[in-house]
C-alpha positions as CSV (number, residue, x, y, z in Angstrom):
1,M,0.0,0.0,0.0
2,I,1.2,3.5,-0.9
3,E,1.7,5.7,2.1
4,R,-0.1,9.0,1.5
5,E,1.8,12.3,1.9
6,I,-0.9,13.7,4.2
7,T,-0.5,10.9,6.8
8,P,1.9,12.7,9.2
9,I,-0.4,15.7,9.2
10,L,-3.4,13.6,10.0
11,E,-1.6,11.8,12.8
12,A,-0.3,15.0,14.3
13,L,-3.7,16.7,14.2
14,F,-5.4,13.7,15.8
15,K,-3.2,14.3,18.9
16,K,-4.2,18.0,19.0
17,Y,-8.0,17.9,18.4
18,P,-10.8,15.7,19.7
19,V,-12.0,15.2,16.1
20,V,-10.3,15.2,12.7
21,T,-12.6,15.5,9.6
22,V,-11.3,14.3,6.2
23,T,-13.2,15.3,3.1
24,G,-12.4,14.6,-0.5
25,P,-13.8,12.9,-3.7
26,R,-15.2,9.4,-3.6
27,Q,-12.5,6.9,-4.1
28,S,-9.7,9.3,-3.2
29,G,-8.5,6.9,-0.5
30,K,-10.0,8.5,2.6
31,T,-11.1,5.2,4.2
32,T,-7.8,3.5,3.4
33,L,-5.9,6.4,4.8
34,C,-7.8,6.7,8.0
35,R,-7.9,2.9,8.8
36,A,-4.2,2.6,8.0
37,A,-3.3,5.6,10.2
38,F,-5.5,4.4,13.1
39,P,-5.8,0.6,13.0
40,N,-6.9,0.4,16.7
41,L,-10.0,2.6,16.2
42,A,-13.4,1.0,15.7
43,Y,-14.7,1.6,12.1
44,F,-18.2,2.4,11.0
45,N,-19.4,3.1,7.5
46,L,-22.6,5.1,7.3
47,E,-23.2,4.0,3.7
48,R,-24.4,0.7,5.3
49,P,-28.2,1.1,5.8
50,D,-28.3,-0.7,9.1
51,L,-25.5,1.4,10.6
52,R,-27.0,4.6,9.2
53,E,-30.4,3.8,10.7
54,F,-28.7,2.9,14.1
55,A,-26.8,6.3,14.0
56,I,-29.9,8.3,13.1
57,E,-32.5,6.5,15.3
58,D,-30.3,5.9,18.4
59,P,-27.3,8.3,18.3
60,R,-26.5,7.8,21.9
61,G,-26.5,4.1,21.6
62,F,-24.4,4.3,18.4
63,L,-21.8,6.5,20.2
64,K,-21.5,4.0,23.0
65,E,-20.1,1.6,20.4
66,C,-17.4,4.4,19.7
67,A,-16.4,4.8,23.3
68,G,-12.7,3.9,22.6
69,G,-12.5,6.2,19.6
70,A,-13.8,5.5,16.0
71,V,-13.4,6.2,12.3
72,V,-16.9,7.2,11.0
73,D,-17.1,7.1,7.3
74,E,-19.4,9.3,5.1
75,I,-20.7,11.4,8.0
76,Q,-22.9,13.4,5.6
77,R,-25.2,10.4,5.5
78,A,-26.2,11.1,9.1
79,P,-25.5,14.8,9.7
80,E,-27.6,14.9,12.9
81,L,-25.0,12.6,14.5
82,V,-22.5,15.5,14.6
83,S,-24.3,17.3,17.3
84,F,-24.2,14.2,19.5
85,I,-20.5,13.8,18.7
86,Q,-20.0,17.3,20.0
87,A,-21.6,16.5,23.3
88,T,-19.6,13.3,23.6
89,V,-16.2,14.9,22.9
90,D,-17.0,17.7,25.4
91,E,-17.9,15.2,28.0
92,V,-14.9,13.0,27.6
93,G,-12.6,16.1,27.3
94,R,-9.6,14.6,25.5
95,N,-8.1,14.8,22.1
96,G,-8.0,11.9,19.6
97,Q,-11.5,10.6,19.8
98,F,-13.1,10.6,16.3
99,V,-12.0,10.6,12.7
100,L,-14.9,11.6,10.4
101,T,-14.8,11.3,6.6
102,G,-17.2,12.7,3.9
103,S,-17.3,13.1,0.2
104,Q,-19.7,16.0,-0.1
105,Q,-17.6,19.0,1.0
106,F,-20.2,21.7,1.5
107,R,-22.6,19.4,3.4
108,V,-19.8,18.0,5.6
109,T,-18.2,21.4,6.2
110,E,-21.5,22.9,7.1
111,A,-22.3,20.2,9.6
112,V,-18.9,20.2,11.4
113,S,-18.5,24.0,11.3
114,Q,-21.9,24.4,13.1
115,S,-21.5,21.7,15.7
116,L,-17.7,21.1,16.0
117,A,-16.3,24.6,15.8
118,G,-13.0,24.6,17.6
119,R,-13.1,20.8,18.1
120,T,-12.2,19.5,14.7
121,A,-9.3,19.9,12.3
122,L,-10.4,19.8,8.6
123,L,-8.3,18.0,6.0
124,R,-8.9,17.5,2.3
125,L,-7.6,14.4,0.6
126,L,-7.5,14.4,-3.2
127,P,-6.5,11.4,-5.4
128,F,-2.8,10.4,-5.7
129,T,-0.1,13.0,-6.4
130,I,2.4,12.3,-9.2
131,Q,5.0,11.4,-6.5
132,E,2.6,8.9,-4.9
133,V,1.9,7.3,-8.3
134,L,5.6,7.0,-8.9
135,E,5.9,4.8,-5.8
136,A,3.6,2.3,-7.6
137,R,4.8,2.8,-11.2
138,S,8.4,3.4,-12.1
139,T,7.5,6.0,-14.7
140,L,4.6,7.3,-16.7
141,T,4.5,9.7,-19.7
142,V,2.6,12.9,-19.6
143,E,-0.1,11.3,-21.9
144,E,-0.4,8.3,-19.5
145,F,-0.9,10.6,-16.5
146,I,-3.6,12.6,-18.3
147,H,-5.4,9.4,-19.6
148,T,-5.2,7.5,-16.4
149,G,-5.8,10.2,-13.8
150,F,-5.0,9.6,-10.2
151,Y,-7.8,7.7,-8.5
152,P,-6.0,5.1,-6.2
153,R,-8.2,2.2,-7.1
154,I,-7.1,2.3,-10.8
155,Y,-3.5,1.8,-9.7
156,D,-4.2,-0.6,-6.8
157,Q,-6.3,-2.9,-8.9
158,D,-4.5,-2.3,-12.2
159,L,-7.8,-1.3,-13.9
160,D,-8.4,-0.1,-17.4
161,P,-8.8,3.7,-16.9
162,S,-11.5,4.1,-19.4
163,L,-13.7,1.4,-17.9
164,A,-13.0,2.5,-14.3
165,L,-13.6,6.2,-14.9
166,G,-16.8,5.2,-16.9
167,D,-18.1,3.3,-13.8
168,Y,-17.1,6.2,-11.6
169,F,-19.0,8.7,-13.8
170,E,-22.1,6.6,-13.9
171,T,-22.1,5.9,-10.2
172,Y,-21.6,9.6,-9.5
173,V,-24.4,10.7,-11.7
174,E,-26.8,8.1,-10.6
175,R,-26.2,8.2,-6.8
176,D,-24.2,11.2,-5.6
177,V,-25.9,13.8,-7.7
178,R,-29.3,12.7,-6.3
179,Q,-27.9,13.1,-2.8
180,V,-26.4,16.6,-3.3
181,S,-29.3,18.1,-5.3
182,E,-32.7,17.3,-6.7
183,I,-31.6,17.1,-10.4
184,R,-34.3,15.3,-12.3
185,N,-33.0,15.6,-15.8
186,L,-29.9,13.4,-15.5
187,S,-29.4,13.3,-19.2
188,A,-29.1,17.1,-19.4
189,F,-26.7,17.0,-16.4
190,R,-24.5,14.4,-18.1
191,K,-24.3,16.6,-21.2
192,F,-23.5,19.6,-19.0
193,L,-20.7,17.7,-17.3
194,K,-19.1,16.7,-20.6
195,L,-19.4,20.4,-21.8
196,C,-17.5,21.4,-18.6
197,A,-14.7,19.0,-19.7
198,G,-14.6,20.7,-23.0
199,R,-13.9,24.0,-21.1
200,V,-11.2,22.7,-18.8
201,G,-8.6,25.3,-18.0
202,Q,-10.7,28.1,-19.6
203,L,-12.6,31.1,-18.2
204,L,-16.0,30.1,-16.9
205,N,-18.8,31.6,-18.9
206,L,-22.1,30.5,-17.4
207,H,-24.2,32.0,-20.1
208,S,-22.3,30.2,-22.9
209,L,-22.2,26.9,-20.9
210,G,-25.9,27.1,-20.1
211,N,-26.9,27.9,-23.7
212,D,-24.8,24.9,-25.0
213,A,-26.3,22.6,-22.4
214,G,-29.9,23.8,-23.1
215,V,-30.4,25.1,-19.6
216,S,-30.7,28.6,-18.0
217,H,-27.8,30.6,-16.6
218,T,-29.3,30.1,-13.1
219,T,-29.4,26.3,-13.6
220,A,-25.8,26.3,-15.0
221,R,-24.7,28.1,-11.8
222,Q,-26.5,25.7,-9.6
223,W,-25.0,22.7,-11.4
224,I,-21.5,24.1,-11.1
225,S,-22.1,24.3,-7.4
226,V,-23.2,20.6,-7.4
227,L,-20.0,19.6,-9.1
228,E,-18.0,21.7,-6.6
229,A,-19.8,20.2,-3.7
230,S,-19.1,16.6,-4.8
231,Y,-15.4,17.3,-5.6
232,I,-15.7,16.9,-9.4
233,V,-14.6,20.5,-10.4
234,F,-13.1,23.5,-8.7
235,L,-12.9,27.1,-9.7
236,L,-9.6,29.0,-9.7
237,E,-10.1,32.6,-8.9
238,P,-8.2,35.5,-10.6
239,F,-5.3,37.2,-8.8
240,H,-5.6,40.9,-7.9
241,P,-2.2,42.4,-7.2
242,N,-1.9,46.1,-6.4
243,I,-1.4,47.3,-10.0
244,S,-3.5,49.6,-12.3
245,K,-4.1,47.0,-15.0
246,R,-7.7,46.0,-15.8
247,L,-7.9,42.4,-14.6
248,I,-10.2,39.6,-15.7
249,K,-12.8,38.8,-13.0
250,S,-14.1,35.4,-14.2
251,P,-12.7,32.2,-12.6
252,K,-11.2,29.3,-14.6
253,L,-12.7,25.8,-14.5
254,Y,-10.6,22.7,-13.6
255,F,-11.3,19.1,-12.7
256,Y,-10.0,17.6,-9.4
257,D,-8.9,14.6,-11.5
258,V,-7.6,15.2,-15.0
259,G,-8.3,11.6,-16.0
260,L,-12.0,12.1,-15.5
261,A,-11.9,15.2,-17.7
262,A,-10.1,13.2,-20.3
263,F,-12.7,10.4,-20.1
264,L,-15.5,12.9,-20.5
265,L,-13.8,14.2,-23.7
266,G,-13.8,10.7,-25.2
267,I,-10.1,10.0,-24.7
268,E,-9.6,6.2,-24.5
269,T,-5.9,5.8,-24.9
270,P,-2.7,7.8,-24.0
271,H,-2.0,8.1,-27.7
272,Q,-5.2,10.1,-28.3
273,V,-3.9,12.7,-25.9
274,V,-0.9,13.5,-28.1
275,S,-2.9,15.1,-30.9
276,H,-6.0,16.1,-28.9
277,P,-6.9,19.8,-29.4
278,L,-7.3,20.2,-25.6
279,K,-4.0,18.6,-24.7
280,G,-2.6,21.9,-23.5
281,F,-5.5,22.6,-21.2
282,L,-5.5,19.1,-19.9
283,F,-1.7,19.4,-19.2
284,E,-2.5,22.7,-17.4
285,N,-5.2,20.9,-15.3
286,L,-2.6,18.2,-14.4
287,V,-0.1,20.8,-13.1
288,V,-2.6,23.1,-11.3
289,V,-4.2,20.3,-9.3
290,E,-0.7,19.1,-8.3
291,A,-0.2,22.4,-6.6
292,L,-3.6,22.1,-5.0
293,K,-2.7,18.6,-3.7
294,H,0.6,19.9,-2.3
295,R,-1.2,22.6,-0.4
296,F,-3.9,20.2,1.0
297,N,-1.4,17.6,1.9
298,Q,0.2,20.2,4.3
299,G,-3.2,20.6,6.0
300,R,-3.5,24.1,4.5
301,R,-6.2,25.9,2.4
302,S,-5.7,26.7,-1.2
303,N,-3.4,29.7,-1.9
304,L,-3.8,29.4,-5.7
305,T,-5.0,32.0,-8.2
306,F,-4.2,33.0,-11.8
307,Y,-3.2,36.3,-13.5
308,R,-4.9,37.7,-16.6
309,D,-5.4,41.3,-17.6
310,S,-7.2,43.0,-20.4
311,S,-4.1,43.3,-22.5
312,G,-3.8,39.5,-22.8
313,T,-1.0,38.9,-20.4
314,E,-1.7,35.7,-18.6
315,V,0.2,33.6,-16.1
316,D,-1.4,30.3,-15.4
317,L,-0.8,29.9,-11.7
318,I,-0.1,32.2,-8.8
319,C,0.9,30.7,-5.5
320,S,0.7,33.2,-2.6
321,L,3.5,32.8,-0.2
322,A,3.7,35.1,2.9
323,N,3.7,38.6,1.5
324,K,5.0,37.5,-1.9
325,F,3.9,35.1,-4.6
326,L,5.3,32.5,-6.9
327,A,4.4,32.7,-10.6
328,V,4.0,29.5,-12.7
329,E,3.6,29.3,-16.4
330,I,2.4,26.0,-17.9
331,K,3.2,24.8,-21.4
332,A,2.5,21.3,-22.8
333,G,5.3,21.6,-25.4
334,E,8.4,19.5,-24.8
335,T,10.7,21.8,-26.8
336,L,11.5,25.1,-25.0
337,S,10.6,28.2,-26.8
338,S,11.4,31.9,-25.9
339,S,7.6,32.5,-26.2
340,F,7.1,30.2,-23.2
341,F,8.8,32.9,-21.0
342,A,7.1,36.0,-22.3
343,N,4.3,36.4,-19.8
344,L,6.5,35.6,-16.9
345,H,8.8,38.4,-18.0
346,K,5.8,40.8,-18.4
347,L,4.5,40.0,-14.9
348,R,8.0,40.4,-13.4
349,N,8.2,43.9,-14.9
350,L,4.8,44.8,-13.4
351,V,5.4,43.7,-9.8
352,P,9.1,42.9,-9.4
353,E,9.2,43.4,-5.7
354,D,6.4,41.0,-4.9
355,I,7.7,37.9,-6.8
356,A,9.4,35.2,-4.7
357,G,10.2,33.0,-7.7
358,Q,9.1,31.9,-11.2
359,I,8.7,28.4,-12.6
360,L,8.0,27.2,-16.1
361,V,6.5,23.8,-16.2
362,H,6.6,22.1,-19.7
363,G,6.1,18.7,-21.2
364,A,9.7,17.4,-20.8
365,E,11.4,16.5,-17.5
366,S,14.4,18.8,-18.0
367,E,15.7,20.8,-15.1
368,T,17.4,24.1,-15.8
369,T,17.2,27.8,-15.1
370,R,16.8,30.5,-17.7
371,D,17.0,34.2,-16.8
372,G,16.1,33.4,-13.2
373,I,13.2,31.2,-14.1
374,R,13.3,27.6,-13.0
375,V,12.4,25.2,-15.8
376,T,11.0,21.7,-15.0
377,G,8.5,19.1,-16.0
378,P,5.4,18.0,-14.1
379,I,7.3,15.4,-12.0
380,G,9.8,18.0,-10.8
381,F,7.2,20.8,-10.3
382,V,6.2,20.2,-6.7
383,P,9.8,19.6,-5.6
384,A,10.7,22.9,-7.2
385,L,7.8,24.5,-5.4
386,K,8.9,23.1,-2.1
387,T,12.4,24.4,-2.6
388,I,11.2,28.0,-3.1
389,E,8.8,27.7,-0.1
390,L,11.7,26.6,2.2
391,S,13.9,29.4,0.9
392,L,11.3,31.9,2.2
393,Q,11.4,30.3,5.6
394,D,15.1,30.8,6.1
């Protein structure tokens, strides 16, 4: 079994809080992580109808079964239980009592923030990172990363990515969507989700998206919220430095797993990625979500934005670090071109005193520095990011 990068943070927080809550997409490895980290805790999965009924109908009796501490899976299935957990942890008065997991981030966060404020740490577990995958596979090409994605089960069971992601998609639409929201037209929602994949890495235009899906602007906004709530997509907000340029205000749309986006685009083999018209955007998604995983695996919130102004200057990723920021440009091409560096140079001229470092991530795993800009591939990206972060702590 691959040890997850977030494990030391989870174990440390469990000693400091009565409750630790772990959210993340379905099949991101939450259960495996928590049971491996705390093998001596009792385990209860609220997806089981009998356990869910027990927890809802007799919460005090259920919690007596958890007297020595417990991992409670899919807590959003019995949100009323959280209030009783609060009373229990206050009565016992010690840290390290419960680990809760959930796959619907807004519902779980709402429940724990209302009842467990000050009593729980909140962690987010996304699918494997590139470095975690490389513990199981010696090497993968960029195209294989994009086609396969990062859901642990695909690697653990050596599954065909297209089949596994197809099953994931159907299960999500048929079950999770109904739990998160009362969407009756599942066919239209499927079409909407595929249209989102076609806009990966691009500015979100709800009017255009709604028109193409045959739904209203209001419905498109609601469905984006559903996809966010169930850890399918996330929105990257624009960066607003203290400069006079007119800046774009719309967020950009990304998938938490690039493999799912590739599946929704009809990609069935790594070779299809090579010439796909959206390869550059998929590559960008791959890199952006690696930065997000790096942040979450430290137990921190996202510090990511992007820069784009009305003159067309765009830098794909901005990582806020203390009072400065790191600028990251992402290009799928393997051969370095001077044009790859143009927007980084422009941004450096606009706010030179605020930039802690600059990275160019491109499609080859070369490591070099050009005009003060670190050049790396997707495998070397997070190690480069860590190096810059450590330099700011010295």
